[in-house]
Structure formats: structure tokens, C-alpha cells
C-alpha positions, 0 to 999 in steps of 0.5 A, spaced: 580 495 637 582 496 630 585 502 627 583 504 620 587 509 616 583 514 613 586 516 606 584 521 601 584 528 598 580 530 604 586 533 607 586 538 601 579 541 603 578 547 607 573 543 611 579 538 612 579 537 620 571 537 620 571 532 615 576 528 619 573 528 625 566 526 622 570 520 619 573 518 626 566 519 629 563 514 624 569 509 625 568 509 633 560 508 632 562 501 628 568 499 633 574 502 630 579 507 631 580 512 626 587 515 624 586 521 620 593 524 616 592 531 620 592 528 626 600 527 627 604 532 631 608 535 625 615 538 628 616 544 623 622 543 618 627 549 616 624 549 609 618 547 605 621 541 602 623 538 609 616 539 612 613 535 606 618 529 608 616 530 615 609 529 613 610 524 608 614 520 614 608 521 619 603 519 614 607 512 613 607 511 620 600 512 621 599 507 616 604 502 619 600 503 626 593 501 622 590 495 621 586 497 615 586 502 610 580 506 607 581 510 601 577 515 598 578 514 591 574 519 588 577 522 582 581 528 584 585 533 580 583 529 574 580 523 572 583 518 577 584 518 584 589 522 588 596 520 587 598 521 594 592 516 596 594 511 591 601 511 594 598 510 601 594 504 598 600 501 595 604 502 601 598 498 605 598 493 600 605 491 601 605 491 608 599 486 608 594 491 611 586 490 610 584 494 604 578 498 602 576 503 598 570 507 595 569 513 590 563 518 590 563 518 582 560 512 579 562 514 572 567 508 569 575 510 568 574 509 561 569 515 560 572 520 565 579 519 562 576 520 555 572 526 557 578 529 559 583 527 554 579 524 548 580 526 541 573 526 539 574 519 536 572 513 541 575 508 537 582 508 533 580 506 526 586 501 525 585 497 532 578 498 535 582 500 541 580 507 545 586 512 545 587 519 548 588 525 543 596 523 544 594 516 541 595 513 548 591 507 549 586 508 555 584 502 559 577 499 557 576 494 563 570 497 566 573 499 572 572 505 577 579 507 576 586 504 574 586 497 574 592 496 579 588 500 584 581 496 584 585 490 582 590 491 588 584 491 593 580 485 590 587 481 590 587 483 597 580 480 599 578 488 600 572 491 598 571 497 593 564 501 593 562 506 588 556 511 590 554 517 586 554 523 590 551 530 588 557 534 585 557 539 591 558 533 596 563 529 591 569 529 597 564 530 603 559 525 602 560 519 607 555 514 604 560 509 601 565 510 607 559 508 612 557 502 608 564 500 608 565 500 616 558 496 616 561 491 612 568 491 616 564 491 623 559 485 620 
């Protein structure tokens, strides 16, 4: 049986355990075993900083154990994916794991970034490029997120899907997640 590490910002949600359980059940339905970051036994550390390091090492251990990583790359706390999830995806890429990712927001990265950080002008009058309010260029590749995220998945021969979930189900809708499982099982 192949193991799938279930990366994503779900661990920060109030219903994290239930969502992790639902994802693991779907994995099992398609012949996989899901590894959710909250599954690990965490020994208590003497302070919060050390506890953070313990959790980080435990999650890296789960990624090393996994054959596949499926990352929920739905924008979190800004226009891009959760930074911890992106780190996990990069680690898995470096380890040669099978990669897959999804986003429950179909709005392209450029539009999300400009909406959050734009200056009111879509194109710079001098260069024709799109810039944020600080004058920094915004990527214009038509991708769902930063080019390195989707590019890494693509270069690894992986699968990236988007789905337009209802706002109240932005992090809990499992439609795209299940489509990835179907593709991996097929």
C-alpha cells in the first residue's frame, strides 16, 4: 500500500481532526494510506520554540515515510498557499516523491495578488508590467500560484487541479482532493 502525506493548512482549522480523518478515509477508499500531520505522537517540549521544532521534525519524518504528497494549496493568510505546506511540497520534491496539489480557488495568482496588494493601476506606464503598490513586479504567467509551486509539481510529472469551492468551504471542500485520488488510483 502506498502512503500519502496530506499537506495543507487544514491543521489550523477548528475541525482539523475531523477533516484529517475524512481525507484519510478517502485515501483508504482509493487503496492508499493517508498520513495527516496531526497523526504523530508529539512529546512535550520544555518550551514553545522547542515544541515547534519537534512538530517540524515529526512532519518531515511523515514526508520521508510517504510515497506521495497531496498538498492543499488553496490560498491561506494571503494570496498564496500556506508557506508551511509549500515547504513540505519542496521537501517532497527534493526527496523524489510523487507530487500532487490542488486549490479550492480558481482565481489566478496575478489577480489575487493584485487584489490584495495592487496600487489601483494594473500596468506600469513605463514597462507594461504589472506591479504592486510598492513597485514590485507581480508574476504574469496565468498560473494558480507562484511559478515555483506549480512548476515543481509539473516538472515532477505531478498533477495540479483547481476547483471553485463555496467561500465557506474554501478549506474543507474535498472535491479536487478526491479527483486527485481517482487519478492516482487509475
